[in-house]
C-alpha positions as CSV (number, residue, x, y, z in Angstrom):
1,X,-17.6,3.4,1.6
2,X,-15.8,1.3,-0.8
3,X,-15.1,4.0,-3.2
4,X,-12.9,6.4,-0.9
5,X,-9.9,3.8,0.4
6,X,-8.5,6.4,2.9
7,X,-10.6,9.4,4.2
8,X,-7.4,10.3,6.9
9,X,-4.0,9.8,5.2
10,X,-3.4,13.5,5.2
11,X,-4.0,15.2,8.6
12,X,-1.7,18.4,9.9
13,X,-0.8,16.8,12.9
14,X,1.0,14.1,11.6
15,X,4.6,14.6,11.3
16,X,6.2,14.7,7.6
17,X,9.5,13.1,6.5
18,X,12.5,15.3,5.5
19,X,12.7,15.4,2.0
20,X,15.6,13.1,0.6
21,X,16.9,13.4,-3.1
22,X,16.0,10.1,-5.0
23,X,18.9,8.1,-6.1
24,X,19.3,6.9,-9.7
25,X,19.0,3.5,-10.4
26,X,22.0,1.3,-10.9
27,X,20.8,-1.3,-12.7
28,X,21.9,-1.6,-16.0
29,X,19.3,-1.4,-18.9
30,X,20.3,-5.0,-20.1
31,X,18.9,-6.6,-16.7
32,X,15.2,-5.7,-17.0
33,X,14.6,-8.0,-13.8
34,X,11.7,-6.6,-11.5
35,X,12.4,-5.4,-7.9
36,X,10.9,-7.8,-5.3
37,X,9.8,-7.1,-1.9
38,X,9.5,-9.9,0.5
39,X,7.1,-8.7,3.2
40,X,6.8,-10.6,6.5
41,X,3.7,-10.6,8.9
42,X,2.5,-11.8,11.9
43,X,0.4,-14.2,9.7
44,X,2.9,-15.7,7.1
45,X,5.0,-14.0,4.3
46,X,3.9,-12.9,1.0
47,X,5.8,-11.5,-2.3
48,X,5.5,-8.1,-4.0
49,X,6.8,-8.0,-7.4
50,X,7.1,-3.8,-8.4
51,X,6.3,-2.6,-12.5
52,X,8.8,0.4,-11.9
53,X,8.7,0.5,-15.7
54,X,4.8,1.3,-15.6
55,X,4.3,3.2,-12.3
56,X,7.7,4.6,-11.8
57,X,7.0,7.6,-8.8
58,X,4.7,5.5,-7.0
59,X,7.3,2.2,-6.7
60,X,10.2,4.4,-6.0
61,X,8.2,6.2,-3.4
62,X,6.8,2.6,-1.7
63,X,10.5,1.5,-1.9
64,X,11.7,4.6,0.2
65,X,9.4,3.7,3.2
66,X,10.4,-0.2,2.6
67,X,14.6,1.7,2.9
68,X,13.9,3.8,5.9
69,X,12.6,0.6,7.5
70,X,9.1,2.5,8.9
71,X,6.8,-0.6,7.7
72,X,7.9,-2.6,9.9
73,X,5.8,-2.7,13.1
74,X,3.0,-1.0,10.9
75,X,-0.6,-2.8,10.6
76,X,-2.8,-4.0,8.3
77,X,-5.4,-1.7,9.7
78,X,-8.6,-2.2,7.1
79,X,-9.3,-5.5,5.9
80,X,-12.6,-6.1,4.4
81,X,-12.9,-9.9,2.6
82,X,-14.1,-9.8,-1.2
83,X,-12.9,-6.3,-1.5
84,X,-9.1,-5.1,-0.1
85,X,-6.7,-5.3,2.7
86,X,-4.8,-1.6,3.7
87,X,-2.2,-1.2,5.8
88,X,1.4,0.3,6.1
89,X,0.0,3.7,7.7
90,X,-0.6,2.9,11.7
91,X,1.1,1.3,14.3
92,X,-0.1,-1.5,16.6
93,X,-2.2,1.1,19.1
94,X,-3.7,3.1,15.8
95,X,-0.8,5.5,15.9
96,X,-0.1,7.5,12.2
97,X,3.4,7.0,11.0
98,X,4.9,10.0,9.4
99,X,5.2,10.8,5.7
100,X,7.4,12.0,2.8
101,X,5.3,14.3,1.0
102,X,2.3,13.4,-1.5
103,X,3.2,12.1,-4.8
104,X,1.7,12.3,-7.9
105,X,-1.3,9.9,-8.9
106,X,0.0,7.3,-11.9
107,X,-3.5,5.5,-12.1
108,X,-3.5,6.4,-15.8
109,X,-0.4,3.7,-16.3
110,X,-2.4,1.3,-17.6
111,X,-2.7,-1.4,-14.8
112,X,-5.7,-2.2,-13.3
113,X,-7.2,-3.2,-9.6
114,X,-7.5,-6.4,-10.3
115,X,-7.1,-9.6,-7.6
116,X,-3.2,-9.8,-6.1
117,X,-2.4,-6.5,-7.3
118,X,-1.3,-3.7,-4.6
119,X,-1.8,0.0,-5.0
120,X,-1.5,3.2,-3.6
121,X,-4.4,4.3,-0.8
122,X,-5.2,7.9,-1.0
123,X,-7.6,10.4,0.4
124,X,-10.2,12.3,-2.6
125,X,-7.5,14.4,-3.6
126,X,-5.9,12.4,-6.3
127,X,-2.3,13.6,-5.2
128,X,-2.2,12.8,-2.1
129,X,-0.9,9.4,-1.6
130,X,2.0,8.9,1.0
131,X,2.4,5.3,2.5
132,X,-0.6,3.6,3.1
133,X,-0.9,0.8,0.2
134,X,-3.6,-1.9,-0.6
135,X,-4.0,-5.2,-2.1
136,X,-7.4,-6.2,-4.0
137,X,-8.9,-9.4,-3.4
138,X,-10.8,-9.5,-6.6
139,X,-10.9,-7.5,-9.5
140,X,-12.2,-4.0,-8.2
141,X,-12.4,-2.1,-11.4
142,X,-14.5,1.0,-10.0
143,X,-10.9,1.8,-8.4
144,X,-9.3,2.5,-12.1
145,X,-9.0,5.3,-13.4
146,X,-10.8,7.1,-16.6
147,X,-10.9,9.6,-18.9
148,X,-13.4,11.0,-16.3
149,X,-12.0,10.5,-13.1
150,X,-8.4,9.5,-11.9
151,X,-8.5,5.7,-10.5
152,X,-6.1,4.5,-7.6
153,X,-2.3,3.7,-8.9
154,X,-1.2,0.1,-9.2
155,X,1.9,-0.1,-9.0
156,X,3.1,-3.9,-8.4
157,X,1.4,-7.9,-7.6
158,X,1.8,-10.2,-4.9
159,X,3.7,-13.2,-7.1
160,X,3.9,-15.9,-4.1
161,X,2.0,-15.8,-0.9
162,X,-1.1,-14.4,-1.5
163,X,-2.7,-16.9,0.4
164,X,-1.3,-15.5,3.4
165,X,-3.0,-12.0,2.5
166,X,-5.9,-13.8,2.0
167,X,-5.7,-15.2,5.6
168,X,-6.1,-11.9,7.3
169,X,-9.8,-12.0,5.7
170,X,-10.2,-14.7,9.0
171,X,-9.5,-12.7,11.3
172,X,-12.7,-10.6,12.9
173,X,-13.0,-7.1,12.2
174,X,-14.6,-4.2,14.5
175,X,-15.2,-0.8,14.9
176,X,-12.9,1.9,16.0
177,X,-15.4,4.9,16.8
178,X,-13.3,7.1,18.3
179,X,-11.1,7.1,15.4
180,X,-14.2,6.6,13.0
181,X,-12.1,4.0,11.8
182,X,-14.3,0.2,10.5
183,X,-13.0,-3.1,9.2
184,X,-10.0,-3.2,11.6
185,X,-8.6,-6.7,12.8
186,X,-9.2,-7.3,16.2
187,X,-6.2,-9.0,16.3
188,X,-3.4,-7.4,14.9
189,X,-1.8,-7.9,11.4
190,X,1.3,-6.7,11.8
191,X,4.2,-6.1,9.2
192,X,7.4,-7.4,10.9
193,X,9.5,-7.4,8.5
194,X,9.7,-5.7,4.4
195,X,12.6,-5.8,2.5
196,X,13.9,-5.8,-1.1
197,X,14.9,-9.7,-2.1
198,X,15.6,-8.8,-5.9
């Protein structure tokens, strides 16, 4: 279902990282430069510009996984042309990766699920996002929150290398019935590096 990004993010068998204390930003107020994260995959590189001003909780959560290195070796396990590419939660062998505690949903931050934006995947529980994220291939307005329902929290956008993200749609996909997963690239799309560059 396109309306549910990840139905298996939370599971009792998934190990959870120990809670850590978020460190305060040391950036002076006079330098409003946005944090940029370089993502390297086996298909090429792309750069994400974070929006920490409008999505502070979601951005800090994403950066925790970047900083601890656990996105490296994870894959884009769900790719749907004309919709989105989802990743960050599984290894090549389709083993779920450990997570920190779920975070508060920030889909009311004014950022929309438009083309090239990055947002957090979650279950039907609005406050269940952990480590999985997705990149929108088009304007997916139905994923935005409104007064009647929470949406999927956008926290940045791909500002360079979006063609690499689009290239993911050229990989044939399959269904893994034993895991209840569809749209899984037959050839793994692996994150081989992820680091803050600005």
